[in-house]
C-alpha positions as CSV (number, residue, x, y, z in Angstrom):
1,X,0.0,0.0,0.0
2,X,1.2,3.5,-0.8
3,X,2.3,5.5,2.2
4,X,4.0,8.8,3.0
5,X,7.1,7.1,4.2
6,X,8.9,8.9,1.4
7,X,12.2,10.6,0.9
8,X,12.6,13.8,-1.1
9,X,15.4,14.8,-3.5
10,X,15.6,18.0,-5.4
11,X,17.6,21.0,-6.4
12,X,15.1,24.0,-6.1
13,X,14.0,23.6,-9.7
14,X,12.5,20.1,-9.7
15,X,12.0,17.4,-7.0
16,X,11.1,13.8,-6.7
17,X,9.7,11.5,-4.0
18,X,11.2,8.1,-3.4
19,X,9.4,5.2,-1.6
20,X,10.7,2.4,0.6
21,X,11.4,0.2,-2.4
22,X,13.7,3.0,-3.9
23,X,11.0,3.7,-6.6
24,X,10.5,7.3,-7.7
25,X,6.8,7.7,-7.4
26,X,6.3,11.4,-7.7
27,X,8.1,14.1,-9.7
28,X,6.9,17.1,-11.7
29,X,8.6,18.5,-14.8
30,X,10.0,20.8,-15.8
31,X,9.6,22.4,-12.3
32,X,8.0,21.6,-9.0
33,X,4.5,22.8,-10.1
34,X,4.6,21.1,-13.5
35,X,3.1,18.0,-15.0
36,X,3.7,15.0,-12.7
37,X,5.6,12.8,-15.1
38,X,6.1,10.4,-12.2
39,X,2.6,10.2,-10.8
40,X,2.5,6.6,-9.4
41,X,1.8,8.0,-5.9
42,X,-1.7,9.1,-7.1
43,X,-2.3,6.0,-9.4
44,X,-4.3,3.9,-7.0
45,X,-3.4,1.3,-4.4
46,X,-0.2,-0.5,-5.2
47,X,3.1,0.1,-7.0
48,X,3.3,-3.4,-8.5
49,X,5.9,-5.4,-10.3
50,X,5.9,-7.0,-13.7
51,X,3.8,-5.9,-16.7
52,X,1.0,-4.7,-14.4
53,X,3.3,-2.2,-12.6
54,X,2.0,1.3,-12.3
55,X,2.5,4.1,-14.8
56,X,4.4,7.1,-13.8
57,X,7.3,5.3,-12.0
58,X,11.1,5.0,-12.2
59,X,12.1,1.8,-10.5
60,X,15.3,-0.1,-10.1
61,X,14.2,-3.6,-9.0
62,X,16.4,-6.2,-7.5
63,X,15.0,-9.6,-8.4
64,X,13.9,-11.4,-5.2
65,X,14.3,-8.3,-3.0
66,X,13.5,-8.9,0.6
67,X,14.5,-5.6,2.2
68,X,15.6,-2.1,1.4
69,X,17.7,0.0,3.7
70,X,17.7,3.7,3.1
71,X,19.3,6.9,4.5
72,X,20.4,10.3,3.5
73,X,24.1,11.0,3.1
74,X,24.8,13.1,6.1
75,X,23.7,16.8,5.8
76,X,22.7,16.5,2.1
77,X,19.7,15.9,0.0
78,X,21.3,12.7,-1.5
79,X,19.5,9.4,-0.8
80,X,21.3,6.1,-0.5
81,X,19.2,2.9,-0.9
82,X,20.6,-0.6,-0.4
83,X,18.5,-3.5,-1.8
84,X,19.1,-7.1,-0.5
85,X,17.7,-10.5,-1.5
86,X,17.9,-13.7,0.5
87,X,20.7,-15.1,-1.5
88,X,23.2,-12.6,-0.4
89,X,23.0,-10.3,-3.5
90,X,22.8,-6.5,-2.9
91,X,22.9,-3.3,-4.9
92,X,23.2,0.3,-3.8
93,X,21.3,3.1,-5.4
94,X,22.4,6.7,-5.0
95,X,19.7,9.3,-5.9
96,X,20.1,13.1,-6.2
97,X,19.2,16.1,-8.2
98,X,22.3,18.0,-9.3
99,X,22.9,21.3,-7.5
100,X,26.2,23.1,-7.3
101,X,28.0,26.3,-8.2
102,X,29.3,26.4,-11.8
103,X,30.8,29.6,-13.4
104,X,29.6,31.6,-10.3
105,X,26.0,30.4,-11.0
106,X,23.9,27.7,-9.4
107,X,23.6,24.7,-11.7
108,X,20.1,23.2,-11.0
109,X,19.0,21.7,-14.2
110,X,15.6,19.9,-13.7
111,X,16.1,16.2,-13.4
112,X,17.9,13.6,-11.4
113,X,20.8,11.2,-11.4
114,X,20.5,7.5,-10.3
115,X,23.8,5.6,-9.8
116,X,23.5,1.8,-9.2
117,X,26.4,-0.4,-8.2
118,X,26.6,-4.1,-7.1
119,X,27.9,-4.5,-3.5
120,X,27.4,-8.2,-2.9
121,X,27.0,-11.4,-5.1
122,X,25.7,-11.3,-8.6
123,X,22.5,-9.2,-8.4
124,X,20.0,-9.2,-11.2
125,X,18.1,-6.0,-11.7
126,X,15.3,-4.7,-13.8
127,X,14.9,-1.0,-14.7
128,X,11.3,0.3,-15.2
129,X,11.1,3.8,-16.5
130,X,7.5,4.7,-17.2
131,X,6.9,8.5,-17.4
132,X,3.5,9.8,-18.2
133,X,2.3,13.1,-19.6
134,X,-0.7,15.4,-19.0
135,X,-1.7,14.1,-15.6
136,X,-1.5,10.4,-16.5
137,X,-3.6,10.9,-19.7
138,X,-0.8,10.1,-22.2
139,X,2.0,7.7,-22.5
140,X,5.0,9.2,-24.2
141,X,6.3,8.4,-27.7
142,X,9.6,6.7,-27.2
143,X,12.7,6.9,-29.4
144,X,16.1,5.6,-28.5
145,X,19.8,5.9,-29.5
146,X,22.9,4.0,-28.5
147,X,23.0,5.5,-25.1
148,X,19.8,7.3,-24.6
149,X,16.0,7.1,-24.7
150,X,13.7,10.0,-25.5
151,X,10.2,10.3,-24.0
152,X,8.2,12.8,-26.1
153,X,4.9,14.3,-24.9
154,X,2.6,17.0,-26.2
155,X,4.3,19.8,-24.3
156,X,7.8,18.5,-23.4
157,X,10.3,15.9,-24.1
158,X,12.6,14.2,-21.5
159,X,15.7,12.1,-22.0
160,X,17.5,9.3,-20.2
161,X,21.1,9.1,-20.9
162,X,22.8,6.0,-19.4
163,X,25.7,3.5,-19.7
164,X,23.2,0.6,-18.9
165,X,22.2,-1.5,-21.9
166,X,19.5,0.6,-23.6
167,X,17.7,-2.5,-25.0
168,X,17.3,-3.9,-21.4
169,X,16.0,-0.6,-20.2
170,X,13.6,-0.2,-23.1
171,X,12.3,-3.8,-22.8
172,X,12.3,-3.8,-19.0
173,X,14.4,-7.0,-19.2
174,X,16.4,-8.2,-16.1
175,X,20.2,-8.4,-16.3
176,X,23.1,-9.1,-14.0
177,X,24.6,-5.9,-12.6
178,X,28.4,-6.6,-12.9
179,X,29.6,-3.0,-12.5
180,X,28.3,0.5,-11.7
181,X,25.7,2.1,-14.0
182,X,24.6,5.7,-14.1
183,X,21.3,7.2,-15.3
184,X,20.8,10.9,-15.9
185,X,17.1,11.8,-16.5
186,X,16.0,15.3,-17.4
187,X,15.6,17.7,-20.3
188,X,15.9,16.4,-23.9
189,X,19.5,17.6,-24.3
190,X,22.4,15.4,-25.4
191,X,25.1,14.7,-22.9
192,X,28.5,15.8,-24.3
193,X,30.6,13.9,-21.8
194,X,31.0,10.4,-20.4
195,X,27.9,9.3,-18.5
196,X,29.7,7.8,-15.5
197,X,32.2,10.6,-15.2
198,X,29.5,13.2,-15.4
199,X,27.4,11.4,-12.8
200,X,30.3,11.1,-10.5
201,X,31.3,14.7,-10.9
202,X,27.6,15.8,-10.3
203,X,27.5,13.7,-7.2
204,X,30.7,15.0,-5.7
205,X,29.8,18.6,-6.4
206,X,26.3,18.2,-5.1
207,X,27.5,16.6,-1.9
208,X,29.9,19.4,-1.4
209,X,27.2,22.0,-2.1
210,X,24.8,20.6,0.6
211,X,27.6,20.1,3.2
212,X,28.7,23.7,2.8
213,X,25.1,25.0,2.9
214,X,24.4,23.2,6.1
215,X,27.6,24.6,7.6
216,X,26.2,28.0,7.1
217,X,23.1,27.3,9.2
218,X,22.5,28.7,12.6
219,X,21.0,25.7,14.5
220,X,20.0,25.0,18.1
221,X,22.2,22.9,20.4
222,X,19.4,20.3,20.8
223,X,17.7,18.4,17.9
224,X,20.4,19.4,15.5
225,X,19.9,16.5,13.0
226,X,16.1,17.1,13.1
227,X,16.5,20.8,12.4
228,X,19.1,20.2,9.6
229,X,16.8,17.8,7.8
230,X,13.8,20.2,8.2
231,X,16.0,23.0,6.8
232,X,17.1,21.0,3.8
233,X,13.5,20.0,3.1
234,X,12.3,23.6,3.4
235,X,15.0,24.6,0.9
236,X,13.8,21.9,-1.5
237,X,10.4,23.5,-1.5
238,X,12.0,26.7,-2.7
239,X,11.7,27.6,-6.4
240,X,14.9,29.5,-6.4
241,X,14.5,31.1,-9.8
242,X,11.8,33.5,-8.4
243,X,12.2,32.9,-4.6
244,X,8.7,31.4,-4.1
245,X,8.3,28.7,-1.5
246,X,5.5,26.2,-2.1
247,X,3.3,24.8,0.7
248,X,4.2,21.2,-0.4
249,X,5.5,19.3,-3.3
250,X,2.4,17.2,-3.9
251,X,-1.3,17.6,-4.7
252,X,-4.3,15.7,-3.6
253,X,-3.0,13.6,-0.7
254,X,-6.1,13.6,1.4
255,X,-6.0,15.3,4.8
256,X,-7.9,12.2,6.2
257,X,-9.1,9.0,4.5
258,X,-12.1,9.3,2.1
259,X,-12.8,12.9,3.0
260,X,-12.2,14.6,-0.4
261,X,-10.1,17.2,1.4
262,X,-7.7,16.8,-1.5
263,X,-6.0,20.1,-2.5
264,X,-3.1,21.2,-4.7
265,X,-0.4,22.6,-2.4
266,X,2.3,23.3,-5.1
267,X,1.7,27.1,-4.7
268,X,2.8,29.9,-2.4
269,X,0.4,30.9,0.4
270,X,1.0,34.5,1.7
271,X,-0.3,33.3,5.1
272,X,2.8,31.0,5.4
273,X,5.1,33.9,4.6
274,X,5.5,35.2,8.2
275,X,6.2,31.8,9.6
276,X,8.6,30.8,6.8
277,X,10.5,34.0,7.0
278,X,10.8,33.6,10.8
279,X,12.2,30.1,10.4
280,X,14.7,31.2,7.7
281,X,15.8,34.1,9.8
282,X,16.4,31.8,12.8
283,X,18.4,29.5,10.6
284,X,20.4,32.3,9.1
285,X,19.6,31.2,5.5
286,X,19.7,34.8,4.3
287,X,19.9,34.1,0.6
288,X,16.8,32.0,0.6
289,X,15.0,34.5,2.9
290,X,16.0,37.4,0.7
291,X,14.8,35.6,-2.4
292,X,11.4,34.8,-0.7
293,X,11.1,38.4,0.4
294,X,11.9,39.6,-3.1
295,X,9.1,37.3,-4.3
296,X,6.7,38.9,-1.8
297,X,7.9,42.4,-2.6
298,X,7.1,41.8,-6.3
299,X,3.6,40.7,-5.3
300,X,3.3,44.0,-3.3
301,X,4.3,46.0,-6.4
302,X,1.8,44.1,-8.6
303,X,-1.1,44.6,-6.2
304,X,-1.9,48.2,-6.9
305,X,-5.5,48.8,-5.7
306,X,-6.7,45.3,-6.3
307,X,-7.5,42.9,-3.4
308,X,-4.6,40.6,-2.6
309,X,-5.2,37.0,-3.4
310,X,-4.3,34.5,-0.7
311,X,-2.0,32.4,-2.9
312,X,0.1,32.6,-6.0
313,X,1.9,30.4,-8.4
314,X,5.7,30.1,-8.1
315,X,6.1,32.7,-10.9
316,X,3.4,34.9,-9.3
317,X,0.5,33.6,-11.4
318,X,-2.7,34.9,-9.8
319,X,-5.2,32.7,-11.5
320,X,-5.0,29.1,-10.5
321,X,-8.1,27.5,-11.9
322,X,-8.9,24.2,-10.2
323,X,-9.4,21.1,-12.4
324,X,-9.7,17.3,-11.8
325,X,-7.3,14.9,-13.3
326,X,-9.6,12.1,-14.3
327,X,-7.0,9.6,-15.4
328,X,-5.5,9.3,-11.9
329,X,-7.6,7.5,-9.2
330,X,-5.7,9.2,-6.4
331,X,-3.7,8.3,-3.4
332,X,-4.8,4.8,-2.4
333,X,-7.6,5.3,-4.8
334,X,-9.0,8.3,-2.8
335,X,-9.7,10.8,-5.5
336,X,-10.2,13.3,-6.8
337,X,-6.8,14.4,-8.0
338,X,-6.9,18.2,-8.3
339,X,-4.5,20.6,-10.0
340,X,-5.0,24.3,-9.5
341,X,-6.6,25.7,-6.3
342,X,-9.9,27.6,-6.2
343,X,-8.9,29.2,-3.0
344,X,-7.2,31.9,-5.1
345,X,-10.7,33.4,-5.6
346,X,-11.4,33.6,-1.9
347,X,-11.4,36.7,0.4
348,X,-8.9,36.0,3.1
349,X,-8.3,39.2,5.0
350,X,-5.2,38.0,6.9
351,X,-3.1,38.3,3.7
352,X,-2.5,42.0,4.3
353,X,-0.9,41.3,7.7
354,X,1.0,38.3,6.4
355,X,2.8,40.4,3.7
356,X,3.6,43.3,6.0
357,X,4.8,41.0,8.8
358,X,7.1,39.2,6.4
359,X,8.3,42.5,4.7
360,X,9.2,44.0,8.1
361,X,12.4,42.0,8.0
362,X,13.6,44.0,5.0
363,X,13.6,47.1,7.1
364,X,15.2,45.8,10.2
365,X,17.6,43.1,9.1
366,X,21.0,44.7,8.4
367,X,22.2,41.6,6.5
368,X,19.7,42.3,3.7
369,X,20.0,44.9,1.1
370,X,17.1,46.3,-0.9
371,X,17.0,49.6,-2.7
372,X,13.9,51.8,-2.7
373,X,12.8,51.1,0.9
374,X,10.6,54.3,1.0
375,X,8.9,53.1,-2.1
376,X,8.3,49.7,-0.6
377,X,6.9,51.3,2.5
378,X,4.5,53.3,0.5
379,X,3.3,50.2,-1.3
380,X,2.9,48.5,2.1
381,X,0.9,51.4,3.3
382,X,-1.7,50.6,0.6
383,X,-2.0,47.1,2.1
384,X,-2.4,48.7,5.5
385,X,-5.2,50.9,4.3
386,X,-6.9,47.8,3.0
387,X,-6.4,46.1,6.3
388,X,-8.1,48.9,8.1
389,X,-11.0,48.8,5.7
390,X,-11.6,45.0,6.0
391,X,-10.5,43.9,9.4
392,X,-14.0,43.6,10.7
393,X,-15.6,42.2,7.6
394,X,-16.4,38.5,6.8
395,X,-13.9,36.3,5.0
396,X,-13.1,32.6,4.4
397,X,-10.7,32.7,7.2
398,X,-7.3,31.0,7.8
399,X,-8.8,27.5,7.1
400,X,-10.2,28.6,3.7
401,X,-13.8,27.6,4.3
402,X,-15.5,27.3,0.9
403,X,-19.1,27.9,1.7
404,X,-19.1,29.7,5.0
405,X,-17.9,33.3,5.8
406,X,-17.5,35.0,9.1
407,X,-15.4,37.7,10.8
408,X,-12.5,35.6,11.8
409,X,-10.3,36.5,14.8
410,X,-7.1,35.5,13.0
411,X,-7.9,37.7,10.0
412,X,-8.7,40.6,12.2
413,X,-5.6,40.3,14.3
414,X,-3.4,40.0,11.2
415,X,-4.9,43.2,9.9
416,X,-4.1,44.8,13.3
417,X,-0.6,43.4,12.9
418,X,-0.2,45.1,9.5
419,X,-0.9,48.5,11.1
420,X,1.2,47.7,14.2
421,X,4.3,46.8,12.0
422,X,3.8,49.8,9.7
423,X,4.0,52.0,12.8
424,X,7.2,50.3,13.8
425,X,8.7,50.5,10.3
426,X,7.8,54.2,10.0
427,X,9.4,55.0,13.3
428,X,12.6,53.1,12.3
429,X,13.0,55.0,9.0
430,X,12.1,58.4,10.5
431,X,8.6,58.9,9.2
432,X,7.1,60.0,12.5
433,X,3.9,61.4,11.2
434,X,3.2,58.1,9.4
435,X,4.2,56.3,12.6
436,X,1.5,58.2,14.5
437,X,-1.0,57.5,11.8
438,X,-0.6,53.8,11.9
439,X,-0.2,53.6,15.6
440,X,-3.6,55.3,16.0
441,X,-5.3,52.8,13.6
442,X,-3.6,49.9,15.4
443,X,-4.8,51.0,18.8
444,X,-8.4,51.6,17.6
445,X,-8.4,48.2,15.9
446,X,-6.9,46.4,19.0
447,X,-9.6,47.8,21.3
448,X,-12.4,46.8,18.9
449,X,-11.1,43.3,18.3
450,X,-10.5,42.6,22.0
451,X,-14.1,43.6,22.8
452,X,-15.5,41.3,20.1
453,X,-13.4,38.2,20.5
454,X,-13.5,37.8,24.3
455,X,-16.4,35.6,25.4
456,X,-16.8,36.2,29.1
457,X,-19.3,33.3,29.5
458,X,-16.9,30.8,27.9
459,X,-13.9,32.3,29.6
460,X,-11.6,32.4,26.6
461,X,-11.1,34.1,23.2
462,X,-13.1,32.8,20.3
463,X,-12.4,32.2,16.7
464,X,-15.0,34.7,15.3
465,X,-16.4,38.0,16.3
466,X,-19.2,37.4,18.9
467,X,-18.6,33.7,18.5
468,X,-18.4,30.8,20.9
469,X,-16.0,28.4,19.3
470,X,-12.2,27.9,19.4
471,X,-9.7,27.4,16.7
472,X,-5.9,26.8,16.8
473,X,-4.9,30.2,15.4
474,X,-5.8,31.7,18.8
475,X,-2.5,30.1,20.0
476,X,-0.7,32.7,18.0
477,X,-2.1,35.8,19.7
478,X,0.9,36.1,21.9
479,X,3.4,35.2,19.2
480,X,2.0,38.0,17.0
481,X,2.2,40.5,19.9
482,X,-1.5,41.0,20.1
483,X,-1.6,40.1,23.8
484,X,1.2,39.4,26.3
485,X,2.0,35.8,27.0
486,X,1.1,36.3,30.7
487,X,-2.3,37.9,29.8
488,X,-4.8,35.9,31.8
489,X,-7.2,35.8,28.9
490,X,-4.5,34.2,26.7
491,X,-3.6,31.6,29.4
492,X,-7.3,30.7,29.7
493,X,-7.6,30.4,26.0
494,X,-4.6,28.0,25.8
495,X,-6.1,25.9,28.6
496,X,-9.4,25.8,26.7
497,X,-7.7,24.6,23.5
498,X,-6.0,22.0,25.7
499,X,-9.4,20.7,26.8
500,X,-11.3,21.0,23.5
501,X,-9.0,20.7,20.6
502,X,-6.0,18.7,21.8
503,X,-6.0,14.9,21.6
504,X,-2.8,13.6,23.1
505,X,0.0,15.4,21.3
506,X,-2.1,16.4,18.3
507,X,-4.3,19.4,17.9
508,X,-7.3,20.0,15.7
509,X,-7.7,23.1,13.7
510,X,-11.2,23.5,15.1
511,X,-14.0,21.3,16.4
512,X,-17.0,22.5,14.5
513,X,-18.4,21.0,11.2
514,X,-17.3,22.6,8.0
515,X,-18.0,21.9,4.3
516,X,-16.7,18.3,4.6
517,X,-17.7,17.3,8.1
518,X,-15.6,17.3,11.2
519,X,-11.8,17.1,11.6
520,X,-10.5,13.5,11.6
521,X,-6.8,14.2,11.9
522,X,-4.5,16.6,13.8
523,X,-3.1,19.5,11.9
524,X,0.6,19.2,12.6
525,X,1.5,22.9,12.6
526,X,-1.2,23.4,15.3
527,X,0.7,20.9,17.5
528,X,3.9,23.1,17.1
529,X,1.8,26.2,17.9
530,X,0.5,24.6,21.0
531,X,4.1,23.6,22.1
532,X,5.1,27.2,21.6
533,X,2.1,28.5,23.5
534,X,2.8,26.1,26.4
535,X,6.4,27.4,26.5
536,X,5.2,31.0,26.4
537,X,2.9,30.6,29.4
538,X,5.6,28.8,31.5
539,X,4.6,25.2,31.1
540,X,8.0,24.4,29.8
541,X,8.4,20.8,30.8
542,X,5.1,20.0,29.1
543,X,6.2,21.8,26.0
544,X,9.3,19.8,25.7
545,X,7.6,16.5,26.3
546,X,4.9,17.3,23.7
547,X,7.6,18.4,21.2
548,X,9.4,15.1,21.6
549,X,6.2,13.2,21.0
550,X,5.4,15.1,17.8
551,X,8.9,14.5,16.5
552,X,8.1,10.8,16.7
553,X,5.4,11.2,14.1
554,X,8.0,11.9,11.4
555,X,8.6,9.3,8.8
556,X,11.8,7.2,8.6
557,X,13.5,10.0,6.7
558,X,12.7,12.7,9.3
559,X,9.9,14.3,7.3
560,X,6.4,15.4,8.0
561,X,3.2,15.8,5.9
562,X,0.3,18.2,6.9
563,X,-1.8,15.9,9.1
564,X,-1.5,12.9,11.4
565,X,-4.1,10.3,12.6
566,X,-5.1,10.8,16.2
567,X,-4.9,7.1,17.0
568,X,-2.2,5.6,14.8
569,X,-0.1,8.6,14.1
570,X,-0.2,7.8,10.3
571,X,0.7,10.8,8.2
572,X,-1.9,12.3,5.8
573,X,-2.1,15.4,3.7
574,X,0.3,16.9,1.2
575,X,4.0,16.1,1.5
576,X,6.5,17.2,2.6
577,X,4.6,20.0,4.3
578,X,6.5,23.3,4.5
579,X,4.3,24.5,7.4
580,X,5.1,21.4,9.4
581,X,8.8,21.6,8.9
582,X,8.8,25.3,9.7
583,X,6.9,24.6,12.9
584,X,9.5,22.0,13.9
585,X,12.3,24.5,13.3
586,X,10.7,27.3,15.2
587,X,9.7,25.2,18.2
588,X,13.2,23.5,18.3
589,X,15.0,26.9,18.3
590,X,12.6,28.2,21.0
591,X,12.9,25.1,23.3
592,X,16.5,24.2,22.9
593,X,19.2,25.0,25.5
594,X,21.5,27.6,24.2
595,X,25.1,26.6,23.2
596,X,26.3,28.6,26.1
597,X,24.1,26.7,28.6
598,X,25.1,23.3,27.0
599,X,28.8,24.0,27.7
């Protein structure tokens, strides 16, 4: 059965997911939001063997395989898989997407390299390379030469260049692996050098790149390996060409079994911006942070007087029409498979605060350089004016409810945050009149919001104006600076969420029914928010204990999806989930002993 016990490789242009049998079961080309040429993850129940094996897969099969051992090469995005059979035969597969500095530029051609070598006995392997096009609708036209195969579809052509016998690859015929073979898969461009030498050179330079990148990270003393893996994974969700960071690399992995909560997450949500920038800042990954902030700044420049959409494509596309891919039955057969996301049409008023909060770093972080700061401030002021106008009006809210609207607390507080940060920025750059203007708006909004979100009868803040229910974003009120962490109202709200939304070490987004029923899984970022809130109100031992339990939900590669089952801990939802990895990083940094304390 398909599962989310998957590894990810990538190079900030394309990425691939590899399962526990060392099969590539997901990979979009020519970039991370493209056509899933490898789509087996969404092609029903099983990735089988033989002539009935799934479409959209790249497999290296050891005949009679009984176990597969896998691990990442330390501090890299390079995966090592060792396949064994019961007769003492074994092969090792090294998978990676090339990424390194070449002529003072980053080489990150879409594609991947697979190197296979025998390490014991006389192993017999079979190579199955079955890309598909147009969301599983079309098999490619295949041509081949002496050392390559071309896979031609309606909109793109891909090429495998290899020193393996091309006839065996084309016919999926097993053969004895007597020496190392290399396979370079990517754009339809001829390779003008020896395959094995090129693959070896790419491997060595890619390993060096990741090792050097990790050396530059600022990491906490505790949970170092966990944070490093989360940081690498976050980087792999970055489309470096524009700076955009996607919410996940997949689409349509359901949030819970048979719920139809199947969404395409290969886009950039503005709501995530504050949390992602916060994590990148804590890690010291200034180039990635600066690229993401430039992506956001371009959205600000584009916005003019129009309302701001809640999500954008990785090249800032604003129209992301939602479609169903009828040829793919879905993860474990649980369709529909969607591409595009209709949430781009929604009103989500928190976006104004999200953009201003993220952009605040550009004004205060001396490591970053951006010309035209006064112009950027003027553009942000336009978003602030929209925040003032809409903070107390209904929207779809942070959970993107499709048929229900209300005045959501989180949206209102984020609008307040836009005005609060604009006041701070204006003071910092010497615009004192503008600082007073925005401070006045922030104070008026703060008083109005507090009055309407405190439910005295319930004894806690509520998720909507004059409402009665809770949702997990209330855990962020202190983090955002809306209330102090020792404010009794905030403490009572955390305690209420503990009683009503928490189940063990998982936290629901909310408990009320929505368009699809009630929540059946815990939303992992909410668990990290709860950990942070426990820490903030002084329940530090509980926070550490809960954090350790949430870490155990990660798959065997140290990665998280969006959701987890309350009873079994099984991962659900799109994968790997940026939000979850960011939550892990932020909580680990907050909870860890300092390096000074450790020594």
